[in-house]
C-alpha positions, 0 to 999 in steps of 0.5 A, a space after each residue: 500500500 502507497 503511503 498516499 490516498 486520494 485527497 477526496 477519499 480522505 476528506 470524505 472519511 474525515 466529514 464521516 467521522 465528524 458527522 458520526 461523533 455527533 451520534 456518540 453516547 457520551 453522557 459522562 465526559 461529553 467527549 464525542 468521537 466518531 472514526 470512519 474507515 475505507 475497506 480495500 473494496 472501497 466500502 466505508 465504516 463508522 463508529 462512535 464512542 459509547 460511553 458507560 458508567 463503569 468507564 472500563 466498559 467504555 467502547 472507543 469510536 475505532 473499537 465500534 467501527 471495527 465491531 461494525 465492519 466485522 459484523 457486517 462481513 467487512 474485510 480489512 481497513 486500508 485508511 482510518 480517521 478518528 475526529 471530535 464533533 468539532 473536527 479536531 483529529 485524534 490518534 487512536 489509544 493503544 488498545 484501538 491501535 492493536 485492534 486496527 493492526 489485527 484487522 487492517 495490518 501493518 500498512 493500514 494508514 492512520 490519519 494524523 491530521 497533517 499526515 497519514 501513517 501506517 499502523 505499524 510506525 504507531 505500534 511498533 513490534 506489535 503482538 500479532 497472530 504471527 507471534 502464536 504462528 497463526 496467519 490471519 487475513 
């Protein structure tokens, strides 16, 4: 995968992530987050954060997106964007980086606002199925 993607696709993913953030369930933090990703087949999936009174059970926007992708039979992620409702970019947390690596693979591009970075750069020396002698994807 190249380290570039079409400006039109990236603009679309950014807009979808901002729009999806508006659907977030955030009664505790008031911090809505949305994520959008494209698959190798061109499908776009979205997710938003879902808080819970038991904060450890809160679901990040990226995890919500990946759950939707898998539940709908989607395969892989090429590019992923994460934004607040006002459009501010957010980098994925550690848990979500691991999930992105699992579903998107090391070349999955993460939008960091002013650049696209492969997830392998954000999660060097990642634990993957290969560490268990299992090939995924």
